[in-house]
N, C-alpha and C positions, 0 to 999 in steps of 0.2 A: 140208117135204120138200125134200131136197137134190137138185139135178141132178147129172149125171155130171161136170160141169166145176166144181162148187162147191169152194171152198177152205175148209177148216176151220182156224181159228187156235187154237192151244193157249192155254189160260188162263194168265196169269202164275202162276208157281210160288209166289210169296210169299217171305217170309223163309226162310232155310235152317233146316232142322229139326235140324241138328247139324253137327259138324265131326269129321273123322277124319284122322289123319296116319299113313301107312304108312312105317315106318322099316326100312331094311336094316341088319341087325346084323353082317353079315360072312359069310365063306365057310363057317363052321361052323354046322350046323343047331342050333337053329332060326335061319333066316335073317331072319325078319321079326318085327316088333312093331307092333301097331296101338294108337295112342293117340287119345284123344278130349278135346277141350276143353269141349264143351258138347253137349247134346242129350238126348233121352229115352233113358234107360238101356237099355230093351228094344230100341228101334230100333238104337242103336249096337252093342249086343251081337250082335244078329242079323247086322248088316252086318259086324262084326268076324269072326264065324264064317265067313261066306261068303268074305271076303277071305283069311283064313288057309287055308281049304280050297283056294282057287285057287292060293295061293302055297306051300303046304306042300312042303318039300324042293326048292324051285325058286329057284336064284340068278338075279340079274338078267341074267347073260350067257347064260342058257339060251334057245334059240329060242322055247320055249313062253311065256316071260315076257311078250313083247310082246303076244301074243294074250290072255293072261289079264289083263294090265294094262288093255287096252281093255275087257274085260268088267267089270272092277272099276269103271272110270270110268263105264260105262253104268249099273251098279247104283247108284252114288252119285248120278248125275243123276236116275235114276228115283225114288230115295228123297228127293231134294232135300237132300242132305248135301254140305257142302263137303269136298273131298278134296285132301290135300297128300301129296306123295311126298318122302321124304328118303332118297336113295340113297347119301348120303355123298360126293357129288361136287359140284363147283361147277355152278351153273346152266349149261345148254348142253352140258355134257359127259355128261348123263344118257342121251342118245341113243346114246352109245358103248357103254353097257351092253347095249342091245338088239341091237347088231350082233355077229356072230360074231367071236371073236378072230382076229387075223391070224396066219398060220403063219410 
């Protein structure tokens, strides 16, 4: 029995169950493609469907993109899948996509 101040440690997740890369295709819909290097086909396909549903018609400069990106990251962590983003920009400049464009 655990007391109110007990701390539970999560079990190590083990090796990744797959890999997914989310690629920004450009300003014309469809904006996104989801590629996979390895993993169970059913697991990857279910994750791909969830990712595309969250990003459908949503370019990376849209304010909703940042919230949906965080949800996708949590989904991948929960499924123990490696997740990469290819927004077509050099590393470090990707945060500029999440900010609203300057007037």
